[in-house]
C-alpha positions as CSV (number, residue, x, y, z in Angstrom):
1,X,-16.6,15.0,-23.9
2,X,-13.4,14.4,-25.7
3,X,-13.9,14.2,-29.8
4,X,-13.3,10.8,-31.9
5,X,-10.3,13.3,-33.7
6,X,-9.0,14.0,-30.3
7,X,-8.7,10.1,-29.2
8,X,-7.3,9.3,-33.0
9,X,-4.7,12.2,-32.4
10,X,-3.9,10.9,-28.9
11,X,-3.6,7.8,-30.1
12,X,-1.0,8.7,-33.2
13,X,0.8,10.1,-30.4
14,X,0.9,7.4,-28.4
15,X,2.1,5.4,-31.0
16,X,4.6,8.0,-32.0
17,X,6.5,8.2,-28.3
18,X,6.6,4.1,-28.7
19,X,8.2,4.3,-32.0
20,X,10.6,6.8,-30.5
21,X,11.8,5.0,-27.3
22,X,9.5,5.9,-25.0
23,X,7.4,3.0,-24.2
24,X,6.1,3.9,-20.3
25,X,3.3,5.5,-20.2
26,X,3.6,7.4,-17.3
27,X,6.5,8.8,-19.6
28,X,4.1,9.6,-21.9
29,X,2.0,11.6,-19.8
30,X,4.7,13.4,-17.6
31,X,6.2,14.7,-21.0
32,X,2.9,15.4,-22.8
33,X,1.8,17.0,-19.0
34,X,5.0,19.7,-20.0
35,X,4.2,20.5,-23.1
36,X,0.2,21.7,-22.0
37,X,2.1,23.6,-18.8
38,X,4.5,25.2,-21.5
39,X,1.7,26.5,-23.7
40,X,-1.0,27.3,-20.6
41,X,1.9,30.1,-19.2
42,X,1.9,31.3,-22.7
43,X,-1.8,31.4,-22.5
44,X,-1.9,33.2,-18.6
45,X,1.1,35.6,-20.3
46,X,-1.1,36.9,-23.3
47,X,-3.8,37.0,-20.8
48,X,-2.0,39.4,-19.1
49,X,-0.7,41.3,-21.8
50,X,-4.5,42.0,-23.0
51,X,-5.0,43.3,-19.9
52,X,-2.6,45.4,-19.6
53,X,-3.2,47.1,-23.3
54,X,-7.0,47.7,-22.0
55,X,-5.8,49.9,-19.2
56,X,-2.7,51.1,-20.3
57,X,-0.5,49.7,-17.1
58,X,2.4,47.4,-17.3
59,X,2.0,43.8,-17.3
60,X,1.4,42.6,-13.9
61,X,3.8,40.1,-12.9
62,X,5.0,39.0,-16.2
63,X,5.9,35.3,-16.1
64,X,8.3,36.0,-19.2
65,X,11.4,38.7,-18.9
66,X,12.6,40.5,-21.8
67,X,15.2,37.6,-22.3
68,X,13.2,35.0,-22.2
69,X,10.3,36.2,-24.2
70,X,11.9,33.3,-27.2
71,X,10.6,30.6,-24.8
72,X,7.5,31.3,-24.9
73,X,5.1,28.8,-26.8
74,X,4.2,30.7,-29.7
75,X,7.3,31.8,-30.5
76,X,9.0,28.5,-30.8
77,X,6.2,26.7,-32.4
78,X,7.2,29.1,-36.0
79,X,10.6,27.7,-35.5
80,X,11.9,24.4,-38.0
81,X,11.6,21.1,-36.4
82,X,14.9,20.8,-35.5
83,X,15.6,24.0,-34.1
84,X,12.2,24.2,-32.1
85,X,13.9,20.6,-30.7
86,X,17.2,22.5,-29.5
87,X,15.2,25.8,-28.4
88,X,12.6,23.5,-25.8
89,X,15.4,21.1,-24.9
90,X,18.4,23.6,-23.7
91,X,16.1,26.8,-23.4
92,X,12.4,26.3,-22.4
93,X,13.1,23.3,-20.2
94,X,16.1,24.2,-18.1
95,X,13.9,27.7,-17.7
96,X,11.2,25.6,-16.5
97,X,12.8,23.9,-13.6
98,X,14.2,26.9,-12.5
99,X,10.0,28.8,-12.7
100,X,9.1,27.9,-9.0
101,X,9.7,30.1,-5.9
102,X,12.3,28.9,-4.2
103,X,10.7,26.3,-1.6
104,X,7.1,25.6,-3.5
105,X,6.0,22.3,-4.4
106,X,6.5,22.9,-7.7
107,X,10.1,23.5,-7.9
108,X,10.5,20.8,-5.5
109,X,9.0,18.4,-7.9
110,X,10.8,20.1,-11.0
111,X,14.3,19.5,-10.3
112,X,14.3,16.5,-11.0
113,X,12.3,16.7,-14.4
114,X,13.9,15.0,-17.2
115,X,13.0,16.5,-20.8
116,X,13.6,12.9,-22.8
117,X,11.7,13.8,-26.5
118,X,15.2,13.3,-28.3
119,X,13.9,13.7,-31.7
120,X,12.1,16.5,-33.7
121,X,9.7,14.0,-35.4
122,X,8.4,13.2,-32.2
123,X,8.3,16.5,-30.7
124,X,6.9,18.3,-33.9
125,X,3.9,15.3,-33.5
126,X,3.7,16.4,-29.7
127,X,3.0,20.2,-30.3
128,X,0.8,19.4,-33.0
129,X,-1.9,17.9,-31.1
130,X,-1.4,19.9,-27.8
131,X,-1.8,23.2,-30.3
132,X,-5.0,22.1,-31.3
133,X,-6.5,21.5,-27.9
134,X,-9.0,24.5,-26.5
135,X,-6.9,25.0,-23.7
136,X,-9.4,27.2,-22.0
137,X,-11.8,24.7,-21.8
138,X,-11.8,22.9,-18.7
139,X,-14.0,19.8,-20.0
140,X,-11.7,19.0,-22.9
141,X,-8.7,19.5,-21.1
142,X,-9.5,17.6,-18.4
143,X,-11.1,14.9,-20.8
144,X,-7.7,14.3,-22.6
145,X,-6.1,14.3,-19.4
146,X,-8.4,11.5,-18.5
147,X,-8.2,9.5,-21.7
148,X,-4.1,9.7,-21.4
149,X,-4.7,8.2,-18.1
150,X,-6.7,5.6,-19.2
151,X,-3.9,4.5,-21.2
152,X,-2.4,3.0,-18.1
153,X,-3.3,-0.2,-18.7
154,X,-1.7,-2.1,-15.8
155,X,-2.0,-1.8,-11.9
156,X,1.2,-0.3,-10.0
157,X,3.4,-1.9,-7.1
158,X,0.9,-1.7,-4.1
159,X,-2.1,-2.3,-5.8
160,X,-2.2,1.7,-7.5
161,X,-4.5,1.6,-9.9
162,X,-6.5,4.6,-11.6
163,X,-9.7,5.4,-10.1
164,X,-12.5,6.0,-12.9
165,X,-13.7,9.1,-13.4
166,X,-17.4,9.3,-12.7
167,X,-16.9,7.6,-9.4
168,X,-14.6,10.1,-8.1
169,X,-17.2,13.3,-9.3
170,X,-19.7,10.5,-7.0
171,X,-17.7,10.7,-4.2
172,X,-17.4,14.8,-4.7
173,X,-21.0,15.1,-5.6
174,X,-21.5,13.6,-2.0
175,X,-19.4,15.2,0.0
176,X,-19.7,19.0,-1.6
177,X,-16.2,20.6,-0.8
178,X,-16.7,23.8,0.7
179,X,-14.5,27.3,0.1
180,X,-13.1,26.8,3.8
181,X,-11.9,23.1,3.3
182,X,-9.0,21.9,3.6
183,X,-8.7,18.7,1.7
184,X,-6.4,15.5,2.0
185,X,-6.0,12.7,-0.7
186,X,-2.8,11.0,1.4
187,X,-2.3,8.6,-1.7
188,X,-3.1,11.6,-4.4
189,X,-1.6,9.3,-7.6
190,X,-2.0,12.2,-10.2
191,X,-4.6,14.2,-8.0
192,X,-7.8,13.0,-9.7
193,X,-9.6,13.3,-6.5
194,X,-8.3,16.9,-5.7
195,X,-8.2,18.0,-8.9
196,X,-12.3,16.9,-8.9
197,X,-12.8,19.2,-5.7
198,X,-11.1,21.8,-7.1
199,X,-13.8,21.7,-10.3
200,X,-16.1,21.8,-7.6
201,X,-16.3,24.6,-5.5
202,X,-15.0,27.3,-8.7
203,X,-18.6,25.7,-9.7
204,X,-20.7,26.0,-6.6
205,X,-18.6,29.1,-4.8
206,X,-17.4,31.1,-7.7
207,X,-18.2,34.2,-6.1
208,X,-16.6,33.3,-2.4
209,X,-13.3,32.4,-4.5
210,X,-13.5,36.6,-5.9
211,X,-12.4,37.4,-1.9
212,X,-8.8,37.3,-2.1
213,X,-8.1,35.9,1.2
214,X,-10.1,32.7,0.0
215,X,-8.5,32.8,-3.7
216,X,-5.3,32.5,-1.2
217,X,-6.3,29.4,0.7
218,X,-7.6,27.9,-2.7
219,X,-4.2,28.6,-4.1
220,X,-2.2,27.6,-1.2
221,X,-3.3,25.8,1.5
222,X,-6.6,24.1,0.9
223,X,-5.5,21.1,-1.5
224,X,-2.9,18.3,-0.1
225,X,-1.7,15.0,-1.6
226,X,0.7,12.8,-0.7
227,X,2.6,10.5,-2.1
228,X,6.1,8.0,-2.5
229,X,6.1,7.6,-6.4
230,X,8.5,10.7,-7.4
231,X,6.5,10.7,-11.1
232,X,2.9,10.7,-9.5
233,X,3.7,13.9,-8.1
234,X,4.9,15.5,-11.0
235,X,1.7,15.0,-12.8
236,X,-0.2,15.4,-9.7
237,X,1.1,18.5,-9.5
238,X,1.1,19.6,-12.8
239,X,-2.7,18.5,-13.1
240,X,-3.2,20.9,-10.4
241,X,-1.7,23.9,-12.3
242,X,-3.0,22.9,-15.2
243,X,-6.5,23.3,-13.5
244,X,-6.2,26.7,-12.2
245,X,-4.6,26.2,-8.8
246,X,-1.4,27.7,-8.4
247,X,0.3,26.2,-5.4
248,X,-1.2,22.6,-4.0
249,X,0.5,20.8,-1.1
250,X,1.7,18.0,-3.1
251,X,4.6,16.5,-1.8
252,X,6.9,13.0,-1.0
253,X,5.6,11.3,2.5
254,X,4.9,7.4,3.4
255,X,1.8,7.9,4.8
256,X,1.9,4.2,6.6
257,X,5.5,4.7,7.2
258,X,6.1,7.9,9.1
259,X,4.3,9.1,12.0
260,X,1.1,10.8,11.0
261,X,2.0,12.9,14.4
262,X,2.9,16.5,12.2
263,X,-0.6,16.1,9.9
264,X,-2.7,14.7,13.0
265,X,-6.1,16.3,13.1
266,X,-5.8,19.3,10.5
267,X,-7.8,18.0,7.6
268,X,-11.2,18.9,7.6
269,X,-12.2,16.6,4.5
270,X,-10.6,13.4,3.1
271,X,-11.0,11.7,-0.8
272,X,-9.1,8.6,-1.4
273,X,-8.8,5.4,-3.0
274,X,-5.6,4.4,-1.4
275,X,-3.8,1.0,-2.2
276,X,-5.5,-1.8,-1.3
277,X,-3.8,-5.4,-2.4
278,X,-1.1,-5.5,0.1
279,X,1.0,-6.3,3.7
280,X,3.4,-4.1,5.2
281,X,5.6,-5.7,8.1
282,X,5.1,-4.2,11.3
283,X,8.5,-2.3,11.6
284,X,8.0,-0.9,8.3
285,X,4.3,0.6,10.0
286,X,4.2,4.2,11.8
287,X,3.6,2.9,15.6
288,X,0.5,5.6,15.5
289,X,-1.1,3.5,13.3
290,X,-0.2,0.1,15.2
291,X,-1.6,2.1,18.6
292,X,-4.9,2.4,16.6
293,X,-5.3,-1.5,14.7
294,X,-2.7,-3.6,15.2
295,X,-2.4,-5.3,11.6
296,X,-0.5,-5.4,8.3
297,X,-3.5,-5.5,5.9
298,X,-2.3,-1.6,3.6
299,X,-6.5,-1.3,3.7
300,X,-6.9,-0.9,7.6
301,X,-4.0,0.5,8.1
302,X,-5.1,4.0,5.7
303,X,-8.5,4.0,7.5
304,X,-6.6,4.3,10.7
305,X,-4.8,7.3,9.4
306,X,-7.7,9.1,7.9
307,X,-9.1,8.9,11.3
308,X,-5.9,10.8,12.4
309,X,-5.8,13.1,9.8
310,X,-9.1,14.4,10.2
311,X,-9.7,16.9,12.7
312,X,-12.7,16.2,14.7
313,X,-15.8,17.2,12.3
314,X,-14.0,16.8,9.7
315,X,-15.4,13.9,7.2
316,X,-14.3,11.1,4.7
317,X,-15.1,9.1,1.4
318,X,-12.3,6.5,1.0
319,X,-12.9,3.4,-1.5
320,X,-12.3,-0.2,0.2
321,X,-12.5,-3.3,-0.8
322,X,-15.2,-5.4,0.4
323,X,-13.2,-7.3,3.0
324,X,-13.0,-4.1,5.5
325,X,-16.6,-4.5,5.1
326,X,-16.9,-8.2,6.6
327,X,-13.2,-9.5,7.4
328,X,-13.5,-11.6,10.9
329,X,-9.6,-10.6,12.2
330,X,-9.5,-8.8,14.8
331,X,-8.1,-5.8,13.6
332,X,-11.3,-6.0,10.5
333,X,-13.6,-6.7,13.6
334,X,-12.1,-3.2,16.1
335,X,-11.9,-0.9,13.0
336,X,-15.5,-1.3,12.0
337,X,-16.3,-0.9,15.5
338,X,-14.5,2.2,16.0
339,X,-16.1,3.6,12.7
340,X,-19.2,2.9,14.4
341,X,-19.0,3.2,18.3
342,X,-16.1,5.9,18.7
343,X,-17.3,8.2,15.3
344,X,-20.1,8.7,13.2
345,X,-20.6,6.2,10.3
346,X,-22.5,7.8,7.6
347,X,-23.0,5.2,4.8
348,X,-21.6,2.1,2.7
349,X,-22.3,2.5,-1.1
350,X,-21.6,-0.5,-2.5
351,X,-20.2,-0.9,-5.5
352,X,-20.8,-3.2,-9.0
353,X,-17.1,-5.6,-9.3
354,X,-16.1,-4.6,-13.1
355,X,-16.1,-0.2,-11.6
356,X,-12.4,-1.4,-11.5
357,X,-11.6,-2.9,-14.9
358,X,-9.3,-3.6,-17.0
359,X,-7.0,-2.5,-14.0
360,X,-8.7,-4.8,-11.7
361,X,-11.8,-7.1,-10.8
362,X,-11.4,-6.4,-7.2
363,X,-15.0,-6.0,-5.2
364,X,-15.0,-2.7,-3.5
365,X,-17.7,0.2,-1.4
366,X,-17.1,3.8,-0.3
367,X,-17.4,4.4,3.4
368,X,-18.6,7.7,4.4
369,X,-17.6,8.9,8.0
370,X,-17.3,11.6,10.3
371,X,-14.6,11.9,13.1
372,X,-16.3,12.9,16.2
373,X,-14.2,11.2,19.2
374,X,-17.4,10.4,20.6
375,X,-19.8,8.6,19.1
376,X,-23.1,9.6,16.4
377,X,-24.5,6.5,14.5
378,X,-27.6,6.3,15.0
379,X,-28.7,4.9,11.3
380,X,-26.2,3.6,8.2
381,X,-27.3,4.3,5.3
382,X,-26.7,1.9,2.5
383,X,-27.1,1.7,-1.4
384,X,-26.2,-1.1,-3.8
385,X,-24.8,0.4,-6.8
386,X,-25.7,-2.3,-9.9
387,X,-24.8,-0.1,-12.5
388,X,-22.3,3.5,-13.3
389,X,-23.6,3.9,-16.9
390,X,-20.9,1.6,-18.6
391,X,-20.6,-2.2,-19.1
392,X,-18.8,-4.2,-16.5
393,X,-16.3,-5.6,-19.0
394,X,-13.0,-5.0,-19.7
395,X,-13.9,-2.5,-22.6
396,X,-16.2,-0.2,-20.0
397,X,-18.5,0.7,-23.0
398,X,-20.7,3.5,-22.2
399,X,-24.4,2.3,-22.3
400,X,-26.0,6.0,-22.6
401,X,-25.0,9.1,-24.3
402,X,-23.1,11.6,-22.6
403,X,-25.1,13.6,-21.5
404,X,-27.0,10.7,-19.3
405,X,-23.7,9.4,-17.8
406,X,-21.9,10.2,-14.4
407,X,-23.8,11.3,-11.1
408,X,-24.8,14.8,-12.7
409,X,-28.2,14.6,-15.7
410,X,-28.3,17.8,-17.5
411,X,-31.8,17.0,-18.5
412,X,-33.8,15.8,-15.2
413,X,-33.7,12.2,-13.9
414,X,-33.6,9.1,-16.1
415,X,-36.1,6.7,-16.8
416,X,-36.2,3.8,-14.8
417,X,-34.9,1.8,-18.1
418,X,-31.8,4.5,-17.7
419,X,-31.5,4.2,-14.3
420,X,-30.8,0.6,-14.6
421,X,-28.1,1.3,-16.5
422,X,-26.8,4.0,-14.0
423,X,-27.9,4.3,-10.7
424,X,-25.5,7.5,-10.4
425,X,-28.0,10.3,-10.2
426,X,-30.4,8.0,-8.0
427,X,-27.1,7.5,-5.3
428,X,-26.7,11.3,-4.8
429,X,-30.6,12.7,-5.1
430,X,-31.2,9.4,-2.3
431,X,-28.2,10.5,0.0
432,X,-29.4,13.7,0.2
433,X,-32.3,12.6,1.5
434,X,-30.6,10.2,3.5
435,X,-32.1,11.0,7.0
436,X,-35.4,11.5,5.5
437,X,-37.7,9.9,3.5
438,X,-34.8,6.7,3.4
439,X,-35.0,6.1,6.7
440,X,-38.7,5.0,6.1
441,X,-37.6,2.3,2.7
442,X,-37.8,-1.5,3.0
443,X,-34.9,-3.4,3.0
444,X,-36.4,-4.6,-0.1
445,X,-35.2,-1.8,-1.9
446,X,-31.8,-0.6,-3.7
447,X,-31.4,1.9,-0.8
448,X,-32.4,1.3,2.9
449,X,-30.7,2.3,6.5
450,X,-29.9,0.3,9.0
451,X,-29.7,1.0,13.0
452,X,-26.9,1.4,15.1
453,X,-27.9,-1.3,17.3
454,X,-28.6,-4.0,14.8
455,X,-24.8,-3.4,12.8
456,X,-23.9,-3.8,16.9
457,X,-25.8,-6.9,17.3
458,X,-24.3,-8.7,14.0
459,X,-20.9,-8.1,14.8
460,X,-20.5,-4.5,13.2
461,X,-20.6,-6.8,9.7
462,X,-21.2,-3.8,7.2
463,X,-21.5,-6.1,4.3
464,X,-25.3,-4.4,2.6
465,X,-26.1,-8.6,1.9
466,X,-26.3,-8.7,5.5
467,X,-29.6,-6.3,6.2
468,X,-30.4,-6.6,2.5
469,X,-34.3,-9.2,2.4
470,X,-35.2,-10.3,-0.7
471,X,-38.6,-11.4,-1.6
472,X,-39.1,-15.0,-2.9
473,X,-42.1,-14.7,-4.9
474,X,-44.8,-17.4,-3.6
475,X,-45.7,-20.5,-5.5
476,X,-48.6,-22.2,-4.5
477,X,-48.2,-25.8,-4.9
478,X,-51.4,-29.0,-4.6
479,X,-51.6,-31.1,-1.7
480,X,-50.6,-34.6,-2.1
481,X,-53.5,-36.1,-1.7
482,X,-55.3,-33.7,-4.8
483,X,-52.4,-34.8,-7.2
484,X,-52.5,-38.3,-6.6
485,X,-56.5,-38.1,-7.2
486,X,-55.8,-36.2,-10.3
487,X,-53.2,-39.0,-11.6
488,X,-55.8,-41.7,-10.7
489,X,-58.5,-39.7,-12.4
490,X,-56.3,-39.4,-15.8
491,X,-54.6,-43.3,-15.5
492,X,-58.6,-44.3,-15.6
493,X,-59.5,-42.1,-18.3
494,X,-56.8,-43.6,-20.2
495,X,-57.7,-47.1,-19.3
496,X,-61.7,-46.1,-20.2
497,X,-59.9,-44.9,-24.0
498,X,-57.8,-48.1,-24.4
499,X,-60.8,-50.6,-23.9
500,X,-63.4,-48.5,-26.0
501,X,-60.3,-48.5,-28.9
502,X,-60.4,-52.2,-28.3
503,X,-63.8,-52.9,-29.2
504,X,-64.2,-50.1,-32.0
505,X,-61.1,-52.4,-33.5
506,X,-62.8,-56.0,-32.2
């Protein structure tokens, strides 16, 4: 959990960047990421040196040569502010750009990287803050990065916006990536889904990663991310490197405009929150996607793309706007029919409307499906999330303590009152029982299953409200005749009272 002290440091650093003329949030994150990466390289080198001292052997694959030792973090932070700026700008950064293996994703994205910190005062503040972070603590490092990303408070072009970390974690836990998976996010942005997947595999399959071939797969061929924003690609690449994935496949690709032929049937798992606030011209869209679904809507085109990219048996968990679930256009209906009849639609998880605030107020759901090319949908599991642990206004204030937030609760199940504030642990638990006891749940419950036949009969409408039943409390009303008799009796009693009163006064 990120501390209030660290938040204050980041806020002060943010203000310093702003005062120093760097006001673009992505540029601030990019510059801080470079410095975090430079520090991490020095920490890795120190670990190699310690290992060499223990074994009495030379340092294995040293990062720094004799003539580049002065470029290490531990060396230049002891310089005067002016000398440190000169050293980083004229020495460290040119070396950093040339560090990657020729042809690697790192080398490709870093060749255009720019060091834009121009004052020694700003660099000193940034270095001091980063020097105070425990870079060995994955949670602290991840929380720091997440807090910086939260500073991006406006949606980008084409409806890009940050996916909340706890929603990413829920989707990853539900998909449970395996060491042999090839995972892809065709609209990766800062690589949040890929980072969370790497963390999951390291946590749940640590022993498997000790095997050299498996570790090589983890570092070089397990994670694939596409984007057409060069800044996002650099931040995504550095984010993966900071999370110990040495050479991820993060590359430029306009996913909807380029043919997917070269990537078709390649990936075993897709996790994504694609941009879905726009339309593309037919001429700007890959022809092979138009064959799957003829539309200009980006959200439908991305779903068609996911089906192309997945290998048979591959799984996907993707966020879609509500309109995908019930849209009445021919393209909407055909795509839903394709998911239900042509492949295996596993689940629809409805998210509350405020999940993406303050970036956007759009209502969304998560679709879970498996590519089969031969059908397989039997029952579709629905869950209506009404609370995700945070207020659903622009502030998104935590409603519970840190140990009760997210899909993984440290100290057992949540109480009924706590569940009302955070449904995510229940989503995960019931997802794992979707083929068992969940089949018996009534339509009045928060989760339930619906047969393929019923969905087909409803025109493949996937909106949860179409199938959920609401219990109306039965209220008994008296018959009109009884009510009239009671009124007559009351009237008679009033008249009698009036008569008695007149007699008393007379």
